[in-house]
The first five atom37 places (N, CA, C, CB, O) and aatype in JSON, in Angstrom:
{
  "aatype": [12, 11, 15, 19, 9, 11, 19, 0, 2, 12, 1, 16, 10, 15, 3, 19, 2, 11, 9, 1, 6, 0, 9, 15, 2, 2, 6, 7, 19, 9, 0, 4, 5, 9, 15, 11, 6, 11, 5, 6, 19, 15, 9, 19, 18, 3, 16, 18, 13, 10, 11, 6, 3, 3, 9, 9, 5, 4, 10, 6, 3, 10, 7, 18, 16, 9, 9],
  "atom_mask": [
    [1, 1, 1, 1, 1],
    [1, 1, 1, 1, 1],
    [1, 1, 1, 1, 1],
    [1, 1, 1, 1, 1],
    [1, 1, 1, 1, 1],
    [1, 1, 1, 1, 1],
    [1, 1, 1, 1, 1],
    [1, 1, 1, 1, 1],
    [1, 1, 1, 1, 1],
    [1, 1, 1, 1, 1],
    [1, 1, 1, 1, 1],
    [1, 1, 1, 1, 1],
    [1, 1, 1, 1, 1],
    [1, 1, 1, 1, 1],
    [1, 1, 1, 1, 1],
    [1, 1, 1, 1, 1],
    [1, 1, 1, 1, 1],
    [1, 1, 1, 1, 1],
    [1, 1, 1, 1, 1],
    [1, 1, 1, 1, 1],
    [1, 1, 1, 1, 1],
    [1, 1, 1, 1, 1],
    [1, 1, 1, 1, 1],
    [1, 1, 1, 1, 1],
    [1, 1, 1, 1, 1],
    [1, 1, 1, 1, 1],
    [1, 1, 1, 1, 1],
    [1, 1, 1, 0, 1],
    [1, 1, 1, 1, 1],
    [1, 1, 1, 1, 1],
    [1, 1, 1, 1, 1],
    [1, 1, 1, 1, 1],
    [1, 1, 1, 1, 1],
    [1, 1, 1, 1, 1],
    [1, 1, 1, 1, 1],
    [1, 1, 1, 1, 1],
    [1, 1, 1, 1, 1],
    [1, 1, 1, 1, 1],
    [1, 1, 1, 1, 1],
    [1, 1, 1, 1, 1],
    [1, 1, 1, 1, 1],
    [1, 1, 1, 1, 1],
    [1, 1, 1, 1, 1],
    [1, 1, 1, 1, 1],
    [1, 1, 1, 1, 1],
    [1, 1, 1, 1, 1],
    [1, 1, 1, 1, 1],
    [1, 1, 1, 1, 1],
    [1, 1, 1, 1, 1],
    [1, 1, 1, 1, 1],
    [1, 1, 1, 1, 1],
    [1, 1, 1, 1, 1],
    [1, 1, 1, 1, 1],
    [1, 1, 1, 1, 1],
    [1, 1, 1, 1, 1],
    [1, 1, 1, 1, 1],
    [1, 1, 1, 1, 1],
    [1, 1, 1, 1, 1],
    [1, 1, 1, 1, 1],
    [1, 1, 1, 1, 1],
    [1, 1, 1, 1, 1],
    [1, 1, 1, 1, 1],
    [1, 1, 1, 0, 1],
    [1, 1, 1, 1, 1],
    [1, 1, 1, 1, 1],
    [1, 1, 1, 1, 1],
    [1, 1, 1, 1, 1]
  ],
  "atom_positions": [
    [[-124.97, -21.83, -40.66], [-126.24, -22.09, -41.34], [-126.73, -20.77, -41.93], [-127.32, -22.71, -40.35], [-126.52, -19.72, -41.33]],
    [[-127.36, -20.8, -43.06], [-127.97, -19.66, -43.71], [-129.42, -19.89, -43.89], [-127.34, -19.39, -45.02], [-129.85, -20.95, -44.33]],
    [[-130.23, -18.85, -43.53], [-131.67, -18.89, -43.7], [-132.15, -17.65, -44.38], [-132.37, -19.05, -42.39], [-131.65, -16.56, -44.14]],
    [[-133.12, -17.82, -45.25], [-133.81, -16.66, -45.87], [-135.26, -16.71, -45.35], [-133.75, -16.7, -47.49], [-135.95, -17.72, -45.53]],
    [[-135.7, -15.65, -44.73], [-137.03, -15.56, -44.19], [-137.76, -14.46, -44.89], [-137.0, -15.34, -42.68], [-137.28, -13.33, -45.0]],
    [[-138.96, -14.82, -45.36], [-139.85, -13.83, -46.06], [-140.72, -13.11, -44.91], [-140.84, -14.6, -47.21], [-141.38, -13.74, -44.08]],
    [[-140.64, -11.74, -44.97], [-141.42, -11.0, -43.98], [-142.44, -10.17, -44.74], [-140.52, -10.09, -43.07], [-142.08, -9.33, -45.57]],
    [[-143.74, -10.41, -44.44], [-144.82, -9.87, -45.3], [-144.99, -8.34, -45.1], [-146.18, -10.6, -45.0], [-145.17, -7.61, -46.08]],
    [[-144.93, -7.86, -43.89], [-145.25, -6.46, -43.62], [-144.08, -5.61, -43.28], [-146.22, -6.37, -42.54], [-144.15, -4.77, -42.37]],
    [[-143.02, -5.79, -43.97], [-141.8, -4.95, -43.84], [-141.82, -3.91, -45.01], [-140.43, -5.86, -43.89], [-141.57, -4.24, -46.17]],
    [[-142.12, -2.67, -44.64], [-142.29, -1.67, -45.72], [-141.39, -0.46, -45.68], [-143.65, -1.19, -45.71], [-141.12, 0.15, -46.71]],
    [[-140.93, -0.1, -44.49], [-140.19, 1.15, -44.33], [-138.78, 0.9, -43.87], [-140.9, 2.07, -43.34], [-138.46, -0.21, -43.43]],
    [[-137.92, 1.9, -43.95], [-136.57, 1.84, -43.47], [-136.6, 1.65, -41.95], [-135.8, 3.1, -43.87], [-135.7, 1.0, -41.42]],
    [[-137.54, 2.17, -41.27], [-137.67, 1.93, -39.82], [-137.91, 0.48, -39.47], [-138.79, 2.76, -39.27], [-137.38, -0.06, -38.49]],
    [[-138.75, -0.16, -40.33], [-138.94, -1.63, -40.14], [-137.58, -2.37, -40.33], [-140.04, -2.19, -41.18], [-137.24, -3.24, -39.53]],
    [[-136.85, -2.04, -41.36], [-135.53, -2.69, -41.61], [-134.62, -2.46, -40.42], [-134.85, -2.15, -42.92], [-133.95, -3.39, -39.98]],
    [[-134.56, -1.25, -39.9], [-133.67, -1.03, -38.7], [-134.11, -1.77, -37.5], [-133.59, 0.43, -38.35], [-133.29, -2.29, -36.75]],
    [[-135.41, -1.85, -37.29], [-135.97, -2.53, -36.12], [-135.63, -4.08, -36.21], [-137.57, -2.28, -36.04], [-135.2, -4.72, -35.25]],
    [[-135.84, -4.59, -37.37], [-135.51, -6.02, -37.62], [-134.04, -6.3, -37.44], [-135.94, -6.43, -39.04], [-133.66, -7.26, -36.77]],
    [[-133.17, -5.43, -38.06], [-131.74, -5.64, -37.98], [-131.31, -5.62, -36.5], [-130.97, -4.56, -38.8], [-130.53, -6.47, -36.08]],
    [[-131.81, -4.66, -35.73], [-131.36, -4.58, -34.31], [-131.85, -5.77, -33.52], [-131.87, -3.28, -33.65], [-131.11, -6.29, -32.68]],
    [[-133.08, -6.23, -33.75], [-133.61, -7.4, -33.02], [-132.8, -8.65, -33.31], [-135.08, -7.65, -33.37], [-132.49, -9.42, -32.41]],
    [[-132.47, -8.84, -34.59], [-131.76, -10.03, -34.97], [-130.31, -10.0, -34.48], [-131.82, -10.2, -36.48], [-129.78, -11.02, -34.07]],
    [[-129.69, -8.86, -34.53], [-128.31, -8.75, -34.17], [-128.15, -8.94, -32.67], [-127.75, -7.41, -34.6], [-127.06, -9.29, -32.21]],
    [[-129.21, -8.72, -31.92], [-129.11, -8.92, -30.45], [-129.05, -10.38, -30.04], [-130.28, -8.28, -29.77], [-128.72, -10.66, -28.88]],
    [[-129.35, -11.34, -30.97], [-129.28, -12.72, -30.64], [-127.85, -13.29, -30.74], [-130.19, -13.48, -31.53], [-127.13, -13.01, -31.7]],
    [[-127.47, -14.06, -29.75], [-126.13, -14.65, -29.73], [-126.09, -15.7, -30.81], [-125.78, -15.25, -28.34], [-127.01, -16.51, -30.94]],
    [[-125.02, -15.69, -31.58], [-124.84, -16.65, -32.67], [-125.07, -16.13, -34.07], [0.0, 0.0, 0.0], [-124.78, -16.82, -35.05]],
    [[-125.62, -14.88, -34.16], [-125.82, -14.27, -35.48], [-124.46, -13.8, -36.01], [-126.84, -13.08, -35.41], [-123.78, -13.02, -35.35]],
    [[-124.06, -14.26, -37.21], [-122.79, -13.89, -37.85], [-123.04, -12.75, -38.83], [-122.16, -15.11, -38.58], [-122.27, -11.79, -38.85]],
    [[-124.05, -12.83, -39.62], [-124.34, -11.77, -40.6], [-125.87, -11.71, -40.82], [-123.56, -12.04, -41.98], [-126.6, -12.7, -40.67]],
    [[-126.3, -10.5, -41.18], [-127.71, -10.29, -41.47], [-127.85, -9.28, -42.63], [-128.46, -9.79, -40.21], [-127.33, -8.17, -42.55]],
    [[-128.56, -9.67, -43.7], [-128.81, -8.77, -44.8], [-130.25, -8.75, -45.0], [-128.08, -9.16, -46.06], [-130.9, -9.79, -45.03]],
    [[-130.82, -7.5, -45.15], [-132.26, -7.3, -45.19], [-132.55, -6.55, -46.53], [-132.78, -6.47, -43.89], [-131.93, -5.53, -46.84]],
    [[-133.53, -7.12, -47.32], [-133.92, -6.47, -48.56], [-135.42, -6.08, -48.4], [-133.68, -7.43, -49.83], [-136.3, -6.93, -48.41]],
    [[-135.64, -4.81, -48.27], [-137.02, -4.29, -48.07], [-137.79, -4.53, -49.39], [-137.01, -2.7, -47.67], [-138.97, -4.89, -49.32]],
    [[-137.2, -4.37, -50.56], [-137.86, -4.56, -51.8], [-138.34, -6.0, -52.03], [-136.96, -4.15, -52.87], [-139.44, -6.23, -52.53]],
    [[-137.49, -6.97, -51.64], [-137.85, -8.36, -51.76], [-138.64, -8.89, -50.53], [-136.59, -9.18, -51.95], [-139.21, -9.99, -50.52]],
    [[-138.64, -8.07, -49.55], [-139.26, -8.47, -48.22], [-138.63, -9.71, -47.67], [-140.8, -8.71, -48.35], [-139.33, -10.62, -47.22]],
    [[-137.29, -9.77, -47.71], [-136.5, -10.97, -47.24], [-135.47, -10.55, -46.25], [-135.8, -11.69, -48.41], [-134.88, -9.48, -46.34]],
    [[-135.26, -11.44, -45.27], [-134.18, -11.28, -44.3], [-133.27, -12.5, -44.51], [-134.73, -11.17, -42.79], [-133.73, -13.63, -44.34]],
    [[-132.01, -12.29, -44.87], [-131.0, -13.4, -45.02], [-130.13, -13.34, -43.77], [-130.11, -13.24, -46.38], [-129.59, -12.29, -43.42]],
    [[-130.02, -14.46, -43.13], [-129.25, -14.51, -41.9], [-128.29, -15.71, -41.9], [-130.21, -14.58, -40.69], [-128.65, -16.84, -42.22]],
    [[-127.02, -15.4, -41.52], [-126.0, -16.43, -41.36], [-125.84, -16.55, -39.86], [-124.63, -16.08, -42.11], [-125.56, -15.54, -39.2]],
    [[-126.0, -17.77, -39.28], [-125.87, -17.9, -37.85], [-125.28, -19.27, -37.49], [-127.23, -17.71, -37.17], [-125.21, -20.19, -38.3]],
    [[-124.87, -19.33, -36.21], [-124.27, -20.59, -35.66], [-125.44, -21.37, -35.04], [-123.1, -20.29, -34.56], [-126.11, -20.86, -34.14]],
    [[-125.69, -22.61, -35.49], [-126.8, -23.35, -34.95], [-126.58, -23.85, -33.56], [-127.12, -24.48, -35.81], [-127.5, -24.38, -32.95]],
    [[-125.34, -23.69, -33.01], [-125.09, -24.11, -31.66], [-125.83, -23.15, -30.7], [-123.54, -24.15, -31.36], [-126.3, -23.57, -29.64]],
    [[-125.93, -21.85, -31.07], [-126.59, -20.86, -30.27], [-128.03, -20.57, -30.64], [-125.83, -19.62, -30.33], [-128.81, -20.18, -29.78]],
    [[-128.4, -20.76, -31.88], [-129.61, -20.19, -32.45], [-130.24, -21.15, -33.42], [-129.32, -18.88, -33.14], [-129.52, -21.8, -34.17]],
    [[-131.51, -21.27, -33.46], [-132.27, -22.01, -34.45], [-133.13, -21.07, -35.28], [-133.15, -23.08, -33.79], [-133.44, -19.95, -34.86]],
    [[-133.5, -21.54, -36.48], [-134.35, -20.71, -37.35], [-135.61, -20.36, -36.64], [-134.67, -21.41, -38.67], [-136.1, -19.24, -36.78]],
    [[-136.2, -21.31, -35.84], [-137.48, -21.01, -35.2], [-137.32, -19.84, -34.19], [-138.03, -22.29, -34.47], [-138.24, -19.05, -33.97]],
    [[-136.1, -19.77, -33.58], [-135.84, -18.63, -32.64], [-135.87, -17.31, -33.36], [-134.48, -18.8, -31.95], [-136.42, -16.35, -32.83]],
    [[-135.31, -17.23, -34.52], [-135.27, -16.03, -35.36], [-136.72, -15.66, -35.76], [-134.35, -16.26, -36.66], [-137.13, -14.51, -35.65]],
    [[-137.47, -16.65, -36.22], [-138.85, -16.4, -36.65], [-139.67, -15.88, -35.44], [-139.49, -17.72, -37.25], [-140.47, -14.95, -35.58]],
    [[-139.48, -16.48, -34.29], [-140.21, -16.05, -33.1], [-139.83, -14.6, -32.74], [-139.91, -16.99, -31.91], [-140.7, -13.81, -32.37]],
    [[-138.58, -14.27, -32.86], [-138.1, -12.91, -32.6], [-138.83, -11.92, -33.48], [-136.57, -12.8, -32.83], [-139.28, -10.88, -33.01]],
    [[-138.96, -12.24, -34.75], [-139.6, -11.36, -35.7], [-141.15, -11.26, -35.42], [-139.32, -11.87, -37.16], [-141.76, -10.19, -35.48]],
    [[-141.72, -12.41, -35.13], [-143.14, -12.4, -34.81], [-143.49, -11.62, -33.5], [-143.63, -13.85, -34.7], [-144.56, -11.03, -33.34]],
    [[-142.5, -11.65, -32.58], [-142.68, -10.88, -31.34], [-142.67, -9.37, -31.61], [-141.58, -11.23, -30.32], [-143.26, -8.6, -30.86]],
    [[-142.0, -8.96, -32.68], [-141.96, -7.55, -33.05], [-143.25, -7.15, -33.8], [-140.71, -7.26, -33.94], [-143.51, -5.96, -34.03]],
    [[-144.05, -8.15, -34.17], [-145.35, -7.84, -34.85], [-145.3, -8.06, -36.37], [0.0, 0.0, 0.0], [-146.19, -7.61, -37.09]],
    [[-144.26, -8.73, -36.86], [-144.13, -8.99, -38.3], [-144.76, -10.36, -38.67], [-142.62, -8.95, -38.73], [-144.77, -11.28, -37.86]],
    [[-145.26, -10.45, -39.88], [-145.84, -11.65, -40.35], [-144.82, -12.37, -41.25], [-147.14, -11.36, -41.09], [-144.32, -11.82, -42.23]],
    [[-144.55, -13.65, -40.85], [-143.6, -14.45, -41.61], [-144.31, -15.32, -42.63], [-142.77, -15.31, -40.67], [-145.28, -15.99, -42.28]],
    [[-143.89, -15.33, -43.81], [-144.52, -16.1, -44.9], [-143.92, -17.48, -44.99], [-144.37, -15.39, -46.25], [-144.32, -18.27, -45.84]]
  ]
}
């Protein structure tokens, strides 16, 4: 499954690295691409292990606002 999630307050390279590390720690993540300019996180994952709501919750737990 592929999801594109808009993250409102992702502004710096540090934000990108923090998001990438948090998402990569979830079992079932196959690929993750982050665009700071578009404020988007594109994730390819296995729905057997992970749901989109889990990814959104992970980002919200880090303090980011999901659009």
